[in-house]
Structures are given as C-alpha cells and as structure tokens.
C-alpha positions in Angstrom: 0.2 35.4 19.4 0.2 31.9 18.2 -1.7 32.9 15.1 0.9 35.5 14.2 3.8 33.0 14.7 2.1 30.5 12.6 1.6 33.0 9.8 5.4 33.7 10.0 6.0 29.8 9.7 4.2 29.6 6.6 5.9 32.9 5.3 9.1 31.3 6.1 8.4 28.3 3.9 7.2 30.4 1.0 10.2 32.8 1.2 12.9 30.3 2.1 15.6 32.7 0.9 16.0 36.5 0.2 16.0 39.6 2.2 13.0 38.6 4.4 14.5 35.3 5.7 16.6 37.1 8.5 13.4 38.8 9.8 11.3 35.6 9.9 13.9 33.1 11.0 15.2 35.0 13.7 12.0 34.4 15.8 9.2 32.4 14.3 10.1 29.1 15.9 11.6 30.2 19.2 8.5 32.2 20.1 6.3 29.0 20.3 8.8 27.8 23.0 8.6 31.1 24.8 4.9 31.1 24.8 4.9 27.7 26.2 6.9 28.9 29.2 4.9 32.1 29.6 1.5 30.2 29.6 3.3 27.4 31.8 1.1 26.0 34.8 3.3 25.2 37.7 0.6 22.9 39.5 0.8 20.2 36.9 2.3 16.8 37.8 4.9 15.2 35.2 2.3 12.4 34.6 -0.5 15.0 33.6 2.1 17.0 31.4 3.0 13.8 29.5 -0.6 12.9 29.2 -1.8 16.3 28.1 1.1 16.8 25.6 0.6 13.2 24.3 -3.0 14.1 23.4 -2.4 17.6 22.1 0.9 16.9 20.2 1.8 13.2 19.6 -1.5 11.9 18.7 -2.1 14.6 15.9 1.6 14.0 14.9 1.0 10.2 14.6 -2.2 10.7 12.7 -1.0 13.4 10.2 2.2 11.4 9.8 0.1 8.4 8.6 -2.1 10.6 6.4 0.7 12.7 4.9 3.2 9.6 4.6 0.6 7.4 2.9 0.0 10.1 0.1 3.8 10.9 -0.3 4.7 7.2 -0.4 1.9 6.5 -2.9 3.1 9.5 -5.1 6.6 8.6 -5.0 6.0 4.9 -5.5 3.9 5.6 -8.7 6.8 7.9 -10.1 9.3 5.0 -9.2 11.3 7.4 -6.5 10.4 5.6 -3.3 12.8 3.8 -1.3 12.5 1.8 2.0 15.2 4.1 3.4 12.8 7.0 2.7 10.2 5.3 4.8 12.6 4.8 7.7 13.6 8.4 7.6 10.0 9.5 7.8 9.2 7.3 10.7 12.5 8.3 12.6 11.5 11.9 12.4 13.6 15.0 13.2 16.0 16.0 10.5 15.6 12.9 8.6 11.9 13.7 7.9 12.7 15.8 5.1 11.4 16.7 1.8 7.6 17.3 0.9 5.3 17.4 2.9 7.4 16.9 6.0 9.2 20.3 6.5 7.6 21.1 9.7 6.5 18.1 11.5 9.8 17.9 13.3 8.7 20.9 15.6 5.6 18.9 17.1 7.6 16.1 18.7 10.5 18.7 19.6 8.0 20.7 21.7 6.8 17.6 23.3 10.2 16.6 24.5 11.2 20.2 25.5 8.0 20.6 27.6 8.4 17.2 29.3 12.1 18.1 30.2 11.0 21.6 31.5 8.6 19.9 33.6 11.2 17.7 35.1 13.4 20.8 36.0 10.7 23.2 36.8 10.6 22.6 40.5 14.3 23.7 40.6 15.1 27.4 41.6 15.1 29.7 38.5 18.9 30.0 38.4 19.2 26.1 38.3 16.6 26.0 35.4 18.7 28.4 33.6 21.9 26.4 34.2 20.3 23.1 33.1 18.7 24.8 29.9 22.1 26.4 28.9 23.9 23.4 29.5 21.4 21.5 27.3 21.5 24.2 24.7 25.3 24.0 24.5 25.3 20.2 24.3 22.6 20.4 21.4 24.2 23.0 19.2 28.0 23.4 19.9 29.2 19.7 20.0 30.9 19.1 16.6 28.7 17.1 14.3 25.7 17.7 16.3 25.2 13.9 17.3 22.0 14.7 19.0 20.4 15.1 15.6 20.5 11.3 15.4 18.0 10.9 18.2 14.7 9.8 17.1 11.5 12.0 17.0 13.4 15.3 17.3 14.5 14.4 20.7 17.8 16.1 20.1 16.3 19.0 18.3 14.2 19.8 21.4 17.4 20.6 23.4 17.8 24.3 22.3 14.2 25.0 22.7 14.2 24.3 26.4 16.3 27.6 27.1 13.6 29.5 25.4 10.8 27.7 27.5 12.8 28.8 30.7 13.0 32.5 29.2 9.2 32.5 28.7 8.6 31.3 32.4 11.2 33.9 33.6 8.9 36.5 31.8 5.7 35.0 33.4 7.6 35.3 36.9 8.6 38.9 36.4 5.8 40.3 34.3 4.4 42.4 36.9 7.7 44.4 37.1 7.0 45.7 33.5 4.4 48.5 33.8 4.5 49.9 30.4 4.4 46.9 28.1 3.6 48.6 24.8 6.7 50.9 25.2 8.9 48.1 26.4 7.7 45.8 23.8 8.0 48.3 21.0 11.6 49.1 22.1 12.6 45.5 22.1 11.2 44.9 18.6 12.9 48.0 17.1 16.2 47.2 18.7 15.9 43.6 17.5 15.2 44.6 13.8 18.0 47.2 14.0 20.4 44.5 15.0 19.0 42.2 12.4 19.3 45.0 9.6 23.1 45.6 10.5 23.7 41.9 10.3 24.9 41.7 13.7 22.4 38.8 14.3 22.0 35.9 11.9 18.8 34.0 11.7 18.2 30.8 13.4 17.2 27.5 12.0 16.4 25.1 15.1 15.6 22.2 12.8 19.3 22.3 11.5 20.6 23.1 15.2 21.9 26.3 13.5 21.7 29.0 16.2 23.1 31.8 14.1 25.5 34.4 15.7 26.5 33.0 19.1 24.5 34.3 21.9 23.4 37.3 19.9 20.8 35.5 17.6 19.4 33.7 20.8 19.0 36.9 22.6 17.5 38.6 19.4 15.0 35.7 19.4 14.2 36.3 22.9 13.9 40.0 22.4 11.5 39.7 19.5 9.4 37.1 21.3 9.0 39.0 24.5 8.6 42.2 22.5 5.7 40.7 20.6 4.0 39.5 23.7 4.2 42.7 25.6 3.1 44.7 22.5 0.1 42.3 22.3 -0.7 42.8 25.8 -0.3 46.6 25.8 -2.7 46.9 22.8 -5.2 44.4 24.0 -5.1 45.5 27.6 -5.3 43.6 30.8 -2.4 41.6 32.4 -0.2 38.8 31.1 -1.5 36.2 28.7 -1.2 33.8 31.6 -3.9 35.6 33.5 -6.4 35.6 30.9 -5.6 32.4 28.8 -7.5 29.4 28.5 -6.5 26.1 29.8 -5.6 25.0 26.3 -3.1 28.0 26.0 -5.1 30.0 23.5 -6.3 33.5 24.1 -9.3 33.6 26.3 -12.1 36.1 26.8 -11.1 39.2 28.8 -13.2 41.2 31.2 -12.6 44.6 29.4 -15.7 44.6 27.3 -17.6 43.3 24.5 -14.9 44.3 22.2 -12.5 42.0 23.7 -15.0 39.1 23.8 -15.8 39.6 20.1 -11.8 39.5 19.5 -11.5 36.2 21.6 -14.3 34.7 19.6 -12.2 35.3 16.4 -8.7 34.6 17.6 -9.4 31.6 19.7 -10.4 29.4 16.9 -7.7 30.5 14.8 -5.3 29.6 17.5 -6.9 26.3 18.0 -6.7 25.6 14.3 -2.9 26.4 14.1 -1.6 23.0 14.8 -3.6 21.6 11.6 -2.0 24.6 9.7 1.4 23.4 10.7 0.6 20.0 9.4 -1.3 20.9 6.2 0.5 23.9 4.8 3.6 22.3 3.4 1.5 20.2 1.1 -0.7 23.1 0.0 2.6 25.1 -0.8 3.9 22.3 -2.8 0.8 22.0 -4.9 0.7 25.7 -5.6 4.4 25.8 -6.5 3.7 23.2 -9.3 1.2 25.6 -10.7 3.8 28.2 -11.2 2.1 30.9 -9.0 4.0 33.8 -7.6 5.2 33.5 -4.1 2.8 36.0 -2.7 -0.2 34.1 -4.4 1.1 30.9 -2.9 1.5 32.5 0.7 -2.2 34.0 0.7 -3.7 30.9 -0.9 -1.9 28.7 1.7 -3.0 30.8 4.5 -6.6 30.7 3.5 -6.8 26.9 2.6 -4.8 25.5 5.5 -6.7 27.5 8.1 -9.9 26.8 6.3 -9.0 23.1 6.9 -8.2 23.7 10.4 -11.4 25.5 11.3 -13.6 23.0 9.5 -12.0 20.2 11.4 -12.8 22.0 14.7 -16.5 21.8 13.9 -16.3 18.1 14.3 -16.7 16.7 17.9 -14.3 13.9 17.3 -11.5 15.7 15.5 -9.3 15.8 18.5 -6.8 13.3 17.0 -6.3 15.8 14.0 -6.4 19.1 15.8 -4.9 18.1 19.4 -7.9 19.8 20.9 -10.0 18.2 23.6 -13.5 16.9 22.5 -16.1 19.6 23.2 -18.8 18.9 25.8 
C-alpha cells in the first residue's frame, strides 16, 4: 500500500494541475498517516517511539537535506540566484522549504511529529483520542492565517495528520467487524470517486494546510484510504496488515502459500525504498522537465530511476542514514 501511495505522490508532482489532481490529492498524503495508525504498536514507550522515528525519519531527513541542499545552493549560487534567506528557509523546513528539489521533504518531519503526538495521546480512551485530534486539526487548519505554519520543521503541518493516524488506529481496533473487505473497500472507493467527480469534495493539500471542502474532503480522504487498505487485504487474503506486517511497517510474508511469499519478496523492498523515492523524485522530475519531455515520460522515468536508486541503496549494509532502515544483520 505504501508503494501505491508513493506512486501517487510522484504522479501528483508531475500532474500538479488538471483533471487528475482531485483524484490524487484527495488521498495520496492522508493515506500515509492512516497507515501509520493502522500499523500502530501499542506496547511502545514514548522514548522508544522517538528513538525509532528519529532513526527512520529524522536522520534520513538530515542527510538528504544536506545532499540536496548542497546541490541546490551550488547551482543557485553559480547562477547568481542564491540568497541567505533561501538557506534559512531550507533549514527551517515546512512550507518555507519550497522550490526544487524540496517539494516533498516537509512530509517527513510532519509524520515524525504527528507520530510522537499520537504516542502521547494513545493511552487515552479512543473517544478522547478523537477529541484531541479533532481539536488539533481545527487549530491547524481553521485559525485565520494559519499561524502554525511558522513553526519549524513542519511541526504545525503535522497537526491535521494526527486525526488521520487516529482514524487508522480506529480501523485497526474494529477491523475484525468488517467481514467482507473486498466488497466494503470497493464500495468506499466507488462512493468516494463519485463524490470527487461531482465536485462535492475538493482535494486536500496538507502542506498548505488546505483541507478542501470542510468535513467532506477529510471524510473522502479517509474513505479512500480505508477502501484501499480493505481492498488490498481482500485481494491478498489474510487478516489486517497489522497482523501480517513486519516490524518496519512494510508488508511481510503471509502464511497463505508460496505465491504470497513471492509477492512479499517483491513488495517489501519496494516499500523499504519508498522513503528514498520521496527524497529523490523531485530532483529527477526537475531534470527531465528541463529536457522538454512529456509528462507521461517524466512520470515513468522518474518512477524507474527513483526506485532504482532506493533499491540500490538498500543493498549497502550501512545505508540506513539514507534509507531509514535498520542495518541488516
């Protein structure tokens, strides 16, 4: 599921505008938060949460920021376009780290802070979790001027993501009450795409703290995310992802036969490489756009190159600071 969502992220950065935008931006970022909640491990302490997320998110963020920032500053300086203010914006992150190749890095720190906040509220009863998450959602997106956007490293941008984590965790709690995931997931997807097609639900842009049509867009994002999860489980067989997932949150081997094991051997590395894809793909898109290629060509070439880089890095035992993965062995 993480692979599909990352493909949608790349597509959204290629086709920024146009008819396809509502069908991508309505779910391609929220689903990552929903998946985090769905795969949530209750027995982890706050300290362990911070340590794990620091290793898997903040360390790669820092390394890639250094790599991409060095290249960007060098290019801009040679062209006479660089300013100290630009460097400060890159280091501050969030909405301020804009332009090429920093389109997507805001999400990494936003996910870090959203996960840490949810760890703080996860001992609360489920209804209390929802109350806190909704309050943070409202504070983040509906206060005029969006003052939280000035907080460093996407701390403010993480606030709307917390409600999606709570939604994913709620699905985990009540997943056993959904006996026909394929039917339910398909129905949710069809209904969501109908609502989008009728323009009753506008797309979300969480980086801009734009949640589209009040309430409706958030519910549509949840419906698509849950629908995709249920449909994937119905097609693949077995229980919730949480019961057959690896400790790193990627799809693990199932006990349903050699076919599922072969699929897991393909899907797991692709999912593990997805963080690298997040960091690399804006630069790849930028290079191919300068060559005047069609959007379709840019999309497929970016998918191929960005994932190839991610998969290649996974082969090196000490690539964790770049990939966010634990060292093998």
